[in-house]
C-alpha positions in Angstrom: 143.8 74.1 65.4 147.4 73.7 66.6 148.6 71.5 63.6 150.9 74.1 62.0 152.5 75.3 65.3 156.0 74.1 66.3 155.9 71.0 68.5 157.0 72.8 71.7 154.5 75.6 71.2 151.7 73.2 70.2 152.1 71.1 73.3 152.2 74.2 75.5 149.1 75.7 73.9 147.2 72.5 74.2 148.0 72.2 77.9 146.9 75.8 78.5 143.6 75.2 76.5 142.9 72.0 78.4 143.5 73.7 81.8 141.2 76.6 80.9 138.5 74.3 79.7 138.6 72.2 82.9 138.6 75.4 85.1 135.6 76.8 83.2 133.7 73.5 83.5 134.4 73.4 87.2 133.2 77.0 87.6 129.9 76.2 85.8 129.4 73.1 87.9 129.7 75.1 91.1 127.5 77.9 90.0 124.7 75.8 88.5 121.7 75.3 90.8 120.7 71.8 91.8 117.9 70.5 89.6 114.7 69.5 91.4 112.2 67.0 90.0 108.8 68.7 89.8 105.5 66.8 89.8 102.1 68.2 89.0 99.1 68.6 91.4 95.4 69.1 90.4 92.4 69.6 92.6 89.9 66.9 91.6 86.9 67.3 93.9 85.5 69.4 96.8 83.3 67.5 99.2 82.8 64.7 96.6 81.8 67.1 93.8 84.0 67.4 90.7 86.0 70.6 90.7 86.2 72.6 87.5 89.7 74.0 87.4 88.8 76.5 84.7 86.1 78.0 86.8 88.7 79.3 89.3 86.0 79.0 92.0 87.3 79.7 95.5 86.4 77.6 98.6 83.6 79.4 100.4 82.8 80.0 104.1 80.5 77.0 104.4 83.1 74.6 102.9 85.8 76.0 105.3 83.6 75.8 108.4 82.3 72.3 107.5 85.9 70.9 107.1 84.9 69.3 103.7 87.3 66.9 102.0 89.5 68.0 99.1 90.9 65.3 96.8 94.1 66.1 94.8 95.6 64.2 91.8 99.5 64.0 91.8 101.1 63.1 88.6 104.6 62.9 87.0 106.5 61.6 90.1 110.0 60.5 89.3 109.3 56.8 90.0 112.1 54.4 88.9 112.9 53.6 92.6 114.0 57.1 93.3 110.8 58.5 94.9 110.9 59.8 98.4 109.1 57.8 101.1 106.4 60.3 101.8 104.5 63.3 100.4 103.9 65.9 103.1 101.5 68.7 102.6 102.4 72.1 104.2 100.5 75.3 103.9 101.6 78.9 104.2 100.6 82.4 103.2 100.9 83.5 99.6 104.5 84.3 98.7 106.0 82.2 101.6 108.4 79.4 100.9 107.7 76.4 103.1 110.3 74.2 101.5 113.1 75.2 103.8 114.8 73.5 106.7 113.3 75.9 109.3 109.6 75.2 108.4 109.1 73.1 111.5 110.4 75.8 113.9 108.4 78.8 112.6 111.2 81.0 113.9 111.3 83.1 110.8 107.6 84.2 111.0 106.7 82.1 107.9 103.7 80.6 109.7 104.0 77.3 107.7 102.0 74.4 109.0 101.9 70.7 108.4 98.5 69.6 107.2 98.7 66.0 105.9 101.0 63.3 104.7 100.9 60.1 102.6 103.4 57.3 102.2 104.2 56.4 98.6 106.0 53.6 96.8 109.4 54.2 95.3 108.0 53.3 91.8 104.8 55.4 91.9 104.4 57.8 89.0 100.8 58.8 90.0 98.9 59.2 93.2 95.2 59.1 92.2 93.9 60.6 95.4 95.7 62.7 98.0 93.0 63.7 100.5 92.9 66.4 103.0 90.1 68.4 104.8 89.8 72.2 104.8 90.6 72.2 108.6 93.8 74.3 109.0 93.6 75.7 105.4 91.1 78.5 106.0 92.1 79.8 109.4 89.5 79.9 112.2 86.4 81.9 113.2 88.5 84.7 114.7 91.1 84.8 111.9 89.6 83.8 108.6 92.0 83.5 105.7 91.2 85.3 102.4 93.0 85.0 99.0 95.4 82.4 97.7 96.7 79.8 100.1 99.9 78.2 98.9 100.0 74.4 99.4 103.4 72.8 99.4 103.5 69.1 98.5 107.0 68.0 99.6 108.7 64.7 98.9 110.6 63.7 102.0 112.2 60.5 103.4 111.1 61.0 107.0 108.0 62.8 108.5 108.3 66.2 110.2 111.9 66.5 109.3 114.0 69.5 108.4 114.7 68.0 105.1 114.6 70.3 102.1 112.7 68.5 99.4 114.2 68.0 96.0 111.0 66.5 94.7 108.1 68.9 95.4 105.3 70.9 93.9 103.0 73.8 94.9 99.3 74.5 94.4 97.5 77.9 94.9 94.2 77.3 96.7 91.7 80.1 96.3 89.7 81.0 99.4 86.8 83.5 99.7 84.9 83.5 103.0 83.4 87.0 102.7 79.7 87.0 101.4 78.3 89.8 99.3 76.2 92.6 100.9 72.5 92.0 101.1 70.5 93.4 98.2 68.3 96.5 99.0 65.2 98.2 97.7 63.4 95.0 96.8 59.9 95.8 95.5 57.2 93.7 93.8 54.2 94.2 91.7 50.7 92.8 91.4 49.6 90.5 88.6 49.1 86.9 87.4 51.4 85.6 84.8 54.2 88.3 84.7 54.7 89.9 88.1 57.8 92.2 88.2 60.3 92.2 91.1 63.1 94.7 91.3 66.1 95.2 93.6 69.5 96.9 93.9 73.0 95.6 94.7 76.2 97.4 95.5 78.5 94.3 95.7 80.9 93.9 92.8 81.6 90.2 93.2 78.0 89.0 92.7 77.7 85.9 90.4 73.9 85.5 90.5 70.9 86.1 92.7 68.4 83.8 94.5 64.8 84.8 94.8 63.4 83.4 98.1 59.7 83.5 99.1 57.3 82.2 101.8 54.1 81.0 100.0 52.3 80.9 103.4 52.7 84.6 104.2 49.8 86.1 106.2 48.0 89.4 105.6 49.2 92.3 107.8 49.4 90.8 111.3 51.3 91.0 114.6 52.7 87.9 116.2 53.5 87.6 119.9 57.0 87.1 121.1 56.7 83.3 121.0 55.1 83.4 117.5 52.2 81.4 119.0 49.4 83.8 118.4 48.4 86.4 115.9 46.2 89.5 115.9 45.1 90.8 112.5 46.0 94.4 111.6 43.3 96.4 109.9 44.4 96.5 106.2 42.5 99.8 105.8 44.7 101.6 108.4 47.0 104.4 107.4 50.0 102.1 107.8 50.5 99.2 105.4 53.3 97.7 107.4 52.9 94.6 109.5 54.8 94.6 112.8 56.1 91.2 113.8 57.3 90.7 117.3 60.7 89.1 117.8 61.9 86.8 120.6 63.5 89.8 122.2 60.3 91.7 122.3 61.3 94.0 119.4 59.5 94.2 116.2 60.4 93.4 112.6 58.5 95.4 110.0 57.4 93.7 106.9 56.3 96.2 104.2 53.3 96.0 101.9 50.8 94.5 104.4 52.0 90.9 104.9 54.2 89.0 107.3 56.1 85.7 107.5 57.2 83.5 110.3 60.0 81.9 108.3 61.5 84.7 106.2 63.0 87.8 107.7 65.3 90.5 106.5 68.9 89.6 107.5 68.3 85.9 107.7 70.9 83.5 106.4 69.6 81.0 103.9 71.1 78.4 101.6 72.7 79.6 98.4 71.0 76.8 96.5 67.2 76.8 96.2 67.2 73.0 96.5 68.7 73.3 100.0 66.1 75.7 101.3 63.9 74.5 104.2 60.6 73.1 103.2 58.7 76.2 104.3 60.5 78.3 101.7 60.6 78.2 97.9 63.3 79.7 95.7 64.5 80.4 92.1 67.9 81.2 90.7 68.2 84.4 88.7 71.3 84.0 86.6 73.8 86.9 86.1 74.0 90.3 87.6 70.5 91.4 86.6 68.5 93.3 89.2 65.0 92.5 88.1 62.9 89.5 87.1 59.3 88.4 86.5 57.5 85.6 88.1 54.1 84.0 87.6 51.5 83.3 90.1 51.6 79.6 89.3 55.3 79.2 90.3 54.8 81.3 93.5 52.1 78.9 94.6 50.0 81.3 96.6 47.9 84.4 96.3 50.1 86.3 98.8 53.8 85.7 99.2 56.6 87.3 101.2 59.7 87.7 98.9 63.3 88.4 99.6 66.5 88.4 97.4 69.9 86.9 98.2 73.2 87.7 96.4 75.6 84.9 95.7 79.2 85.2 94.7 81.4 83.0 92.6 82.6 81.0 95.6 79.0 80.3 96.6 78.8 82.6 99.6 75.3 83.8 100.1 74.4 87.3 101.4 71.9 87.9 104.2 68.3 88.1 103.0 67.3 91.5 101.7 64.4 93.5 102.9 61.1 91.6 102.5 58.4 92.7 100.1 55.0 91.2 99.5 53.5 90.1 96.2 49.8 89.7 95.5 48.7 87.3 92.8 45.6 88.8 91.2 44.0 86.9 88.3 43.8 89.1 85.1 41.2 88.7 82.4 41.8 89.3 78.7 39.4 91.0 76.2 37.6 87.7 75.4 37.2 86.8 79.0 35.9 90.2 79.9 33.4 90.0 77.0 32.1 86.7 78.2 32.0 87.8 81.9 29.9 90.8 80.9 27.2 88.5 79.3 28.3 88.5 75.7 27.8 85.3 73.7 28.4 84.1 70.1 26.7 81.2 68.4 28.9 78.4 67.2 30.2 79.0 63.7 29.6 82.8 63.9 32.5 85.1 64.5 30.6 88.4 64.4 27.3 90.1 65.0 25.6 93.0 63.1 25.7 96.5 64.6 22.7 97.3 66.7 22.1 93.7 67.8 22.0 93.1 71.5 25.2 91.4 72.8 23.1 88.7 74.5 20.9 88.1 71.3 23.1 87.8 68.2 21.7 86.9 64.8 21.4 83.2 64.1 22.3 81.5 60.9 18.6 81.2 60.1 18.3 85.0 60.0 21.4 85.4 57.9 20.5 83.1 55.0 17.4 85.0 53.7 19.4 88.2 53.6 22.2 86.5 51.6 19.7 85.0 49.1 18.0 88.4 48.6 21.3 90.0 47.8 22.1 87.2 45.2 18.7 87.7 43.5 19.3 91.5 43.2 22.7 91.0 41.6 21.1 88.5 39.0 18.4 90.9 38.0 20.9 93.7 37.5 23.0 91.6 35.2 19.9 90.6 33.0 18.9 94.2 32.5 22.4 95.2 31.4 22.4 92.3 28.9 
């Protein structure tokens, strides 16, 4: 570049170029941010059950209240004898940075909180299980947290320090502790193999519904406050409701002339039919449909008290809807009705001649002579024509 310049000018220009290059390099070195080694964090399981990351299922109220165990997988640590001594887990509201020197003091209103820690080796590249319970992640009964809870996995050399981690990662934990509203307007029909049940729902976050029923429902009856005695209500009375006395002396009305000791509107029941008490049966209705059909065989009784529960993506279950009653009434098809009314058919014969009594059809012995006579008539006609 400077080859054709005079020696004095060339030397001066080279010195200026070198000075400018060094100054520019120094400026970039000062302005560039310090690189931080990032590792990755994945949620593996919730309460021992594998977690499907693609489902984006939030933790639910039951999991928060039960302080279930969460297991995380940590990968891509630096290793090579440069790992920090510990991984600390801190939690803060969404949008809050807990990787700062003041996270221990909470003087800046961040509300960051230390939840768990784990000692690691300098050469570890992976931590197969970093375990923590939901205690402290979901708030408490008076201040429940909703939304995305940011978890900070910080690599530090001493616990509870003011050290700003240069090796860290974050994880957004979804939490939903608010159950859907109870379905309303539940109504049922009468039948045997396809009994319709309909309901309404105003909640937008419903994932599916659960049908819950008491197969031991009683006909319209009133129970005393202790549920120890029962007096039958006249089913022919003008009211078809059954009044059930509660422990407080009040009454709970069950429509359609039946009552249940174990299923009431507003009850809280398990979101999974397999977890229902033995006195109740259930069935999952997939999707956001608001009607279904059931058979008498799966209901398991001739009179059942039925309610509907809405369940959201997190698994929160609504209170039980209003209770309706379903009567299983055997239905008879045409053939059954024909036989029940006294009609019979001889083996091998699928019809009877008009005018014959239903209980006295023609036998095969009476049909053969008529058939032979018809054949003879046809033969004589052909001979005459020939």
